[in-house]
N, C-alpha and C positions, 0 to 999 in steps of 0.2 A: 504494499499500498504506499509505502514512504516512496518508493522509487516512482510508481504513477504519480503521486502528488507533487513531487519536484519537477515534472514536466507537463508543460502546455500541450503536447502532443505526443502521442506514441502508437507503434503498431504492433500487430500480432509478432511480425517477425522478430521487432527489437525485444519483445518479451523473450521470445524462444533463446535469442543468442545469449541475452543477460542471465536466464536463470536455466539455461540447457534443458528445456523441457520441449515435449511435442507441441504441435500447433493445435491438437484437440485439448490437450491439457491446459496451454495458456488461454483458450478460448473459455473452458470451464471455471479457471480462476476468475477471470475477469468476470464472468456473468455471475459468480459468488461475491464478488467486491460489489457489482453494482446492486445485488439485491439486498447488500446491507446498507444501502442508501449512499454508496460513494457517487459523487455528481459527475457522470462520464455521458458524453454524446459520441455517437459513431457516425462515421462518412462512409459510403460504400464507394467502389470505384478506383482507378489509378490514382495514386497519391492520398488516399483515404487512410482511415484508422481512427483513434479514438482521442476525444480531447477531453480536459479536466475543465469544468466550468469555473472552477476556483481554487485557488492554492492555500486556504486556510481551513480545510477539511480535518486535519489531522490536529490534535493539540499540540501546543508548544512542547519541546523536547525539554525533556528533564533529565539530569545526570544523578545517576547513583553515586554513593560515597567513593568506590573506587574509582570510577570513570573520571570525577572531580579531582581526585587525587593526581589519576594520570595526567590530565591536563595539565593540573599547576607544576607538577614535576617535569613536564614537557617544557615550559617556560623557564624553570628553573635552571634546567641543563643547556637551555641556550644563553645564559647570562653571560658567558665568555665569548660566546662565539659571534661572528660578523654574520648575520642572518638578514635577510631581506624582510621589509613591511614589519619589524619589530621596533622601531622607533618609540612607538607607542608601547613598549611592552609593560611598564609600569601600570599604566591606565586600564591596560587589559586584565592585568593580573587583581588589580582591584575590584573589576567587576565580575571576575570569577569568584573573588572572596566574597562580594555582596549579595550574590544568589545563593550562599551558603549557609547552612544553619548555624548558629551558635558554636555548637559541637565541632561540626565541620571546620569550622574557620579558627577554632582553637587547634585543631589537629593539622591544619595547612600551615599555619604559622610556627607550627613545632617541627613540621618538616623542613621548613626553610633554615631553622637553626639547626638541624641534625644533619641534612644530607651536605656533602661537599663532592664537586664534580671535578674533573680534569682541568688544570690550569686554574685551580682555586687556592687561594693562599690559606692554609689553615689557621694562621696566625690573626689574618683579617680577611675572612669571607668576604668582606664587600671591597677589597681590593683586587681590581682585574688585572691580571697580568698580562693581557691582551687588548689591543684596541677594540674598543666595542662598539664601534661606529662602521657602519657598512659604506663602503665608496658610494658618492652620491649618486653615479650613473646607474648603480644595480636595479633600483628598483623600476625605472624607465627602460632598460635593457631586458628586462624579463617581461614587464607588460608588453613589449613590443614583439619580443620573439614569441610569444603565444598566440600573436595574432598572425604574424609573417615572419618567416626565418629569413628572409633577403631583406638586410638592412644596409643602409649606407650609416656609418660610422667615422667620427673623427677622432684619429689617434695621435696622441701628441707624448711621443715617448721622451723627447726633449723640451721644455718650456718654451714657447715661441715657435716651434716648428711643428704645428700641426699636419696631419696626412690624412686626406679622405679617403676612406676605402669602401668599396663596393664588395660585401661578405655574404656568406650563408652562414646561420648560427648553426652548430651541433650540438654544444654543451656550455653550460654555465656551471662552474664549480667552484669549490673552496678547496686550495693546496696549500698547506704549510701558513695558515692563517692569511692567506693572500686569496681573493677573488679574480678568476680566470674566465677567460670565454675562447673555447676552442671555435676556429670559423675557418672556413674555405675563403681565401682572397682571391677573387674572380681575375684580377690584374695579375698578379703573380703566379697564378694556377698553383696554390701551394697552400697547405694547412697550416695554420698558425694559432699559437696561444697567447692572446693578449690580455696584459692587466686591465681588469675594469676600472680600476682609479684612475688608468691613462685614457679612458675613454671620454669623448664629448659629445654631447650634442646627436644622440643616436636617433633616428629616423626610420620609418619604411622606405626603403629604395624605390625610386620610381624608375630605375632602369629596367629593362628586360635580361630578365636570368639569362646567363650564358651557360646553359646546359640545364640539365633536369635534375631533380633530388635523386634519382635512381644513379644517375651518372656521377654524381658527388660520391654517394654511397659507395659506388663500385671503386672511384679512385682510391677512398678509405681503404678498403679491404685489399686493395692491390699493394697499398703502401703498407700495410700491416704483413703481408705474404713477404714483401722483400726487406723487410728488417733485418738488418745485420748484426742486430742483439737481440736474443730471444732466451728468458731467465727463468728457471724454475724454482720454488720456494718452497720450504718447510712451514711449519707453523711458527717458529721462532723468526724466519725471515720474515714472514707476513706481519709480525706486530711490530719487528723494527721498519718496514717499509711502511706500516701506517704513522709511526714517529715521524720519518722524515724520507721524503722522496722529491726528484724533480718534479716540476710542474709540469703537466700535461699526460703522465704515465697513468695508464689506467691497468690496475691489477684484477687479473678474471680469477676467480676462485674455482679448481679443478677437484676438491676433495671436499667429502663431507665436513660439517660443522667448520668451515673454512682451515681445514689441515692443511692444503696445499694450495699453491695458485702459480700463475704465471703470468709475465708482462712481456711486450717487445717494443724495441726503440730502434730509430734510424739514426744511426750515430755519424758525424761528420769527421772520419778518421784523420783529417787534415787538421782538425781542431785541437791543438794539443793541449789547452786548458779543459775544455770538455773530455777528453779522455782522462785527463789527470783526477777531474772531479767525478766521474763514473767509477774509477779505479778506487777512490777511496770512499765513494759510498757503498759499492759492490762488496768491501772487505767489512763494513759496518753493517751490513746485512748479515753477516755470520757464515758459519758453517754448511747451513742448509742449501746452499746456493748451487743450483746445477746449469750449465751452461749447454742450451740446445742449439744455438749459435752464437758466435763470437768473434769479432773481427781481431785479426792477427796482431794490430798495433795495440789494442786494448788487453789482449791476453798477454804481449810481452810487458805492458807496463804492471799488470798485476803481479807477475812472476818476479818482477823487480821489486816490487814492493813487498812480496813475502819475503825474497832473500834478506831485504834489508831487515825487516823483522826478526829473523833468525838469529842475526848478529847484536841485537840488544839485549 
Protein backbone atom coordinates (compact mmCIF):
# COMPACT_ATOMS: atom_id res chain seq x y z
CA UNK A 1 0.00 0.00 0.00
CA UNK A 2 2.84 2.41 0.74
CA UNK A 3 4.35 1.67 -2.68
CA UNK A 4 1.05 2.61 -4.34
CA UNK A 5 0.40 5.60 -2.07
CA UNK A 6 3.76 7.16 -2.98
CA UNK A 7 2.98 7.11 -6.72
CA UNK A 8 0.52 9.18 -8.68
CA UNK A 9 0.28 6.51 -11.38
CA UNK A 10 1.40 2.89 -11.77
CA UNK A 11 0.77 -0.14 -14.00
CA UNK A 12 0.28 -3.86 -13.42
CA UNK A 13 3.67 -4.51 -15.05
CA UNK A 14 5.40 -2.19 -12.57
CA UNK A 15 3.77 -3.99 -9.65
CA UNK A 16 4.90 -7.34 -11.12
CA UNK A 17 8.52 -6.17 -11.44
CA UNK A 18 8.65 -4.50 -8.05
CA UNK A 19 7.26 -7.44 -6.04
CA UNK A 20 8.22 -10.28 -8.42
CA UNK A 21 4.70 -11.66 -8.66
CA UNK A 22 2.50 -12.90 -11.49
CA UNK A 23 -0.02 -10.70 -13.32
CA UNK A 24 -2.93 -12.59 -11.78
CA UNK A 25 -1.54 -12.09 -8.26
CA UNK A 26 -0.92 -8.37 -8.90
CA UNK A 27 -4.50 -7.85 -10.11
CA UNK A 28 -5.92 -9.80 -7.18
CA UNK A 29 -3.89 -7.75 -4.66
CA UNK A 30 -4.92 -4.45 -6.26
CA UNK A 31 -8.58 -5.49 -6.17
CA UNK A 32 -8.24 -6.33 -2.47
CA UNK A 33 -6.64 -2.94 -1.79
CA UNK A 34 -9.48 -1.19 -3.65
CA UNK A 35 -12.00 -3.18 -1.63
CA UNK A 36 -10.40 -1.78 1.54
CA UNK A 37 -11.34 1.70 0.36
CA UNK A 38 -8.05 2.79 -1.18
CA UNK A 39 -8.89 5.60 -3.69
CA UNK A 40 -7.75 4.15 -7.04
CA UNK A 41 -9.01 4.84 -10.54
CA UNK A 42 -8.20 2.63 -13.54
CA UNK A 43 -7.53 3.56 -17.15
CA UNK A 44 -7.77 1.08 -20.00
CA UNK A 45 -5.76 0.90 -23.22
CA UNK A 46 -2.20 1.78 -24.21
CA UNK A 47 -0.55 3.93 -21.56
CA UNK A 48 -3.27 3.05 -19.08
CA UNK A 49 -2.93 1.85 -15.54
CA UNK A 50 -4.02 2.95 -12.08
CA UNK A 51 -4.02 6.43 -10.58
CA UNK A 52 -4.13 7.42 -6.92
CA UNK A 53 -6.70 10.14 -6.24
CA UNK A 54 -4.78 11.58 -3.33
CA UNK A 55 -1.50 10.98 -1.55
CA UNK A 56 -2.84 11.30 1.98
CA UNK A 57 -4.61 8.00 2.43
CA UNK A 58 -2.10 6.34 4.70
CA UNK A 59 -1.44 7.76 8.17
CA UNK A 60 1.76 9.70 8.85
CA UNK A 61 4.82 7.54 9.43
CA UNK A 62 5.60 6.64 13.02
CA UNK A 63 9.00 5.37 14.17
CA UNK A 64 9.55 2.55 16.64
CA UNK A 65 12.11 3.21 19.41
CA UNK A 66 14.73 1.13 17.57
CA UNK A 67 14.05 2.89 14.26
CA UNK A 68 14.43 6.29 15.92
CA UNK A 69 17.75 5.20 17.46
CA UNK A 70 18.95 3.94 14.08
CA UNK A 71 18.24 7.32 12.44
CA UNK A 72 19.79 9.25 15.33
CA UNK A 73 22.93 7.11 15.33
CA UNK A 74 23.25 7.57 11.57
CA UNK A 75 23.41 11.32 12.10
CA UNK A 76 25.92 10.85 14.91
CA UNK A 77 28.12 8.68 12.73
CA UNK A 78 28.16 11.39 10.06
CA UNK A 79 29.43 14.00 12.52
CA UNK A 80 33.01 13.76 11.27
CA UNK A 81 32.24 13.15 7.60
CA UNK A 82 31.99 15.64 4.75
CA UNK A 83 28.53 14.55 3.65
CA UNK A 84 26.31 16.51 1.25
CA UNK A 85 23.05 18.14 2.33
CA UNK A 86 24.00 17.96 6.04
CA UNK A 87 24.74 21.63 6.74
CA UNK A 88 21.47 21.59 8.73
CA UNK A 89 22.36 18.46 10.66
CA UNK A 90 21.79 20.14 14.03
CA UNK A 91 18.24 21.27 13.22
CA UNK A 92 17.37 17.86 11.73
CA UNK A 93 18.64 16.11 14.86
CA UNK A 94 16.61 18.46 17.06
CA UNK A 95 13.47 17.64 15.05
CA UNK A 96 14.12 13.91 15.53
CA UNK A 97 14.41 14.43 19.27
CA UNK A 98 11.25 16.55 19.17
CA UNK A 99 9.07 13.70 17.87
CA UNK A 100 10.38 11.31 20.54
CA UNK A 101 8.77 10.67 23.91
CA UNK A 102 10.55 11.89 27.05
CA UNK A 103 11.96 8.40 27.68
CA UNK A 104 13.20 8.15 24.10
CA UNK A 105 14.74 11.63 24.33
CA UNK A 106 16.68 10.61 27.43
CA UNK A 107 17.93 7.48 25.63
CA UNK A 108 19.01 9.45 22.55
CA UNK A 109 20.90 12.01 24.63
CA UNK A 110 22.64 9.19 26.51
CA UNK A 111 23.55 7.52 23.21
CA UNK A 112 25.18 10.77 22.13
CA UNK A 113 27.29 10.69 25.30
CA UNK A 114 28.29 7.02 25.07
CA UNK A 115 28.98 6.28 21.42
CA UNK A 116 32.23 7.30 19.75
CA UNK A 117 33.04 6.83 16.08
CA UNK A 118 36.15 6.80 13.96
CA UNK A 119 38.07 10.11 14.01
CA UNK A 120 36.36 11.15 17.25
CA UNK A 121 38.68 12.50 19.93
CA UNK A 122 37.84 10.56 23.14
CA UNK A 123 39.26 13.37 25.31
CA UNK A 124 36.96 15.87 23.62
CA UNK A 125 34.19 14.22 21.53
CA UNK A 126 33.05 17.61 20.23
CA UNK A 127 36.47 18.33 18.73
CA UNK A 128 36.36 17.27 15.09
CA UNK A 129 39.61 15.89 13.70
CA UNK A 130 38.44 16.34 10.10
CA UNK A 131 37.07 19.35 8.27
CA UNK A 132 33.32 19.07 8.73
CA UNK A 133 32.36 21.24 5.75
CA UNK A 134 31.54 19.67 2.41
CA UNK A 135 32.86 21.51 -0.68
CA UNK A 136 30.56 24.32 -1.77
CA UNK A 137 30.00 22.75 -5.19
CA UNK A 138 29.10 19.26 -3.92
CA UNK A 139 25.35 19.70 -3.43
CA UNK A 140 24.96 21.42 -6.79
CA UNK A 141 27.01 18.74 -8.55
CA UNK A 142 24.88 15.92 -7.10
CA UNK A 143 21.61 17.71 -7.87
CA UNK A 144 22.66 18.16 -11.50
CA UNK A 145 24.08 14.66 -11.96
CA UNK A 146 20.83 12.97 -10.94
CA UNK A 147 19.09 14.94 -13.71
CA UNK A 148 21.72 14.64 -16.44
CA UNK A 149 25.24 13.20 -16.25
CA UNK A 150 26.44 15.26 -19.22
CA UNK A 151 27.71 18.43 -17.50
CA UNK A 152 29.74 21.53 -18.14
CA UNK A 153 32.06 22.25 -15.20
CA UNK A 154 34.67 24.89 -14.51
CA UNK A 155 37.80 23.27 -13.12
CA UNK A 156 40.27 25.57 -11.35
CA UNK A 157 43.41 23.58 -10.41
CA UNK A 158 45.28 26.87 -9.86
CA UNK A 159 43.72 30.12 -8.64
CA UNK A 160 42.95 32.35 -11.59
CA UNK A 161 43.41 29.60 -14.19
CA UNK A 162 39.94 28.09 -14.75
CA UNK A 163 39.32 25.39 -17.36
CA UNK A 164 35.88 24.85 -18.91
CA UNK A 165 35.32 21.09 -19.27
CA UNK A 166 32.64 19.12 -21.09
CA UNK A 167 32.29 15.90 -19.09
CA UNK A 168 30.16 12.85 -18.39
CA UNK A 169 29.84 12.02 -14.66
CA UNK A 170 30.46 8.40 -13.63
CA UNK A 171 30.79 8.57 -9.84
CA UNK A 172 31.00 11.07 -6.99
CA UNK A 173 32.79 9.67 -3.96
CA UNK A 174 34.78 10.47 -0.82
CA UNK A 175 38.36 9.20 -0.63
CA UNK A 176 40.78 9.98 2.19
CA UNK A 177 38.55 12.83 3.45
CA UNK A 178 38.38 14.39 -0.03
CA UNK A 179 35.38 14.52 -2.37
CA UNK A 180 36.19 13.50 -5.94
CA UNK A 181 34.16 13.18 -9.11
CA UNK A 182 35.10 10.58 -11.71
CA UNK A 183 34.36 11.94 -15.17
CA UNK A 184 34.94 11.16 -18.80
CA UNK A 185 36.49 14.24 -20.40
CA UNK A 186 35.20 14.50 -23.97
CA UNK A 187 37.97 16.84 -25.12
CA UNK A 188 40.82 14.71 -23.77
CA UNK A 189 39.03 11.41 -24.50
CA UNK A 190 40.14 10.28 -21.04
CA UNK A 191 38.76 9.37 -17.62
CA UNK A 192 39.73 11.80 -14.87
CA UNK A 193 39.31 12.24 -11.11
CA UNK A 194 38.60 15.87 -10.24
CA UNK A 195 38.55 17.26 -6.67
CA UNK A 196 35.07 18.69 -6.10
CA UNK A 197 36.61 21.53 -4.08
CA UNK A 198 38.25 22.79 -7.31
CA UNK A 199 35.02 22.87 -9.35
CA UNK A 200 33.00 26.01 -10.04
CA UNK A 201 29.69 26.84 -11.71
CA UNK A 202 28.58 23.33 -12.70
CA UNK A 203 25.64 23.17 -15.12
CA UNK A 204 23.96 20.73 -17.48
CA UNK A 205 25.87 20.81 -20.77
CA UNK A 206 24.17 22.29 -23.81
CA UNK A 207 26.51 20.49 -26.21
CA UNK A 208 25.65 17.31 -28.03
CA UNK A 209 27.33 14.36 -26.35
CA UNK A 210 30.28 12.91 -28.29
CA UNK A 211 29.33 9.26 -27.94
CA UNK A 212 26.69 7.35 -26.04
CA UNK A 213 26.62 6.17 -22.43
CA UNK A 214 27.22 2.62 -23.68
CA UNK A 215 30.35 3.71 -25.55
CA UNK A 216 31.71 5.45 -22.46
CA UNK A 217 31.03 2.34 -20.35
CA UNK A 218 32.81 0.18 -22.97
CA UNK A 219 35.87 2.44 -22.83
CA UNK A 220 35.86 2.14 -19.03
CA UNK A 221 35.74 -1.67 -19.17
CA UNK A 222 38.47 -1.76 -21.83
CA UNK A 223 40.69 0.45 -19.69
CA UNK A 224 40.20 -1.88 -16.71
CA UNK A 225 41.20 -4.91 -18.80
CA UNK A 226 44.31 -3.11 -20.02
CA UNK A 227 45.44 -2.05 -16.52
CA UNK A 228 49.09 -2.86 -15.93
CA UNK A 229 48.68 -3.25 -12.16
CA UNK A 230 46.16 -5.82 -10.85
CA UNK A 231 46.40 -6.61 -7.14
CA UNK A 232 44.63 -9.14 -4.90
CA UNK A 233 44.28 -8.46 -1.16
CA UNK A 234 43.58 -10.55 1.91
CA UNK A 235 41.51 -9.35 4.88
CA UNK A 236 44.45 -7.44 6.44
CA UNK A 237 45.23 -5.77 3.14
CA UNK A 238 41.58 -4.74 2.77
CA UNK A 239 41.56 -3.09 6.20
CA UNK A 240 44.73 -1.18 5.39
CA UNK A 241 43.34 -0.26 1.96
CA UNK A 242 40.34 1.32 3.70
CA UNK A 243 42.66 3.34 5.93
CA UNK A 244 44.61 4.78 3.01
CA UNK A 245 44.56 4.46 -0.77
CA UNK A 246 45.20 6.67 -3.80
CA UNK A 247 42.15 8.55 -5.15
CA UNK A 248 40.02 6.79 -7.70
CA UNK A 249 40.89 3.18 -6.91
CA UNK A 250 37.80 1.00 -6.55
CA UNK A 251 38.17 -2.16 -4.45
CA UNK A 252 36.06 -5.12 -5.60
CA UNK A 253 35.33 -7.75 -2.95
CA UNK A 254 35.80 -11.33 -4.11
CA UNK A 255 35.33 -13.33 -0.90
CA UNK A 256 32.52 -13.78 1.59
CA UNK A 257 32.32 -11.21 4.39
CA UNK A 258 34.86 -9.00 2.57
CA UNK A 259 37.62 -11.54 3.25
CA UNK A 260 39.38 -10.87 -0.07
CA UNK A 261 39.32 -8.30 -2.82
CA UNK A 262 41.16 -6.89 -5.80
CA UNK A 263 41.75 -3.62 -7.66
CA UNK A 264 43.35 -2.52 -10.92
CA UNK A 265 45.27 0.60 -11.95
CA UNK A 266 46.83 1.90 -15.15
CA UNK A 267 50.20 3.29 -14.02
CA UNK A 268 52.40 5.63 -16.02
CA UNK A 269 55.72 3.78 -15.77
CA UNK A 270 57.61 6.92 -16.87
CA UNK A 271 56.43 8.81 -13.75
CA UNK A 272 59.09 8.00 -11.15
CA UNK A 273 57.25 9.84 -8.35
CA UNK A 274 54.04 7.86 -8.97
CA UNK A 275 55.94 4.57 -9.02
CA UNK A 276 57.70 5.44 -5.75
CA UNK A 277 54.37 6.34 -4.14
CA UNK A 278 52.75 3.06 -5.21
CA UNK A 279 55.77 1.05 -4.07
CA UNK A 280 55.58 2.54 -0.57
CA UNK A 281 51.80 2.15 -0.45
CA UNK A 282 51.84 -1.50 -1.59
CA UNK A 283 54.37 -2.30 1.14
CA UNK A 284 52.02 -0.63 3.64
CA UNK A 285 49.21 -3.00 2.58
CA UNK A 286 51.18 -5.90 4.08
CA UNK A 287 52.09 -9.49 3.23
CA UNK A 288 48.63 -10.41 1.97
CA UNK A 289 49.23 -8.65 -1.36
CA UNK A 290 49.32 -10.86 -4.47
CA UNK A 291 50.10 -9.46 -7.91
CA UNK A 292 48.12 -10.75 -10.85
CA UNK A 293 49.79 -8.14 -13.06
CA UNK A 294 52.54 -5.62 -12.26
CA UNK A 295 54.83 -3.41 -14.39
CA UNK A 296 58.50 -4.47 -14.40
CA UNK A 297 59.50 -0.99 -13.30
CA UNK A 298 57.30 -1.16 -10.19
CA UNK A 299 58.41 -4.72 -9.39
CA UNK A 300 62.08 -3.63 -9.52
CA UNK A 301 61.36 -0.70 -7.19
CA UNK A 302 59.54 -2.98 -4.71
CA UNK A 303 62.43 -5.44 -4.72
CA UNK A 304 64.81 -2.55 -4.07
CA UNK A 305 62.67 -1.36 -1.15
CA UNK A 306 62.57 -4.89 0.34
CA UNK A 307 66.32 -5.28 -0.05
CA UNK A 308 66.88 -2.02 1.81
CA UNK A 309 64.61 -3.19 4.63
CA UNK A 310 66.67 -6.35 5.12
CA UNK A 311 69.70 -4.29 5.99
CA UNK A 312 67.90 -2.19 8.60
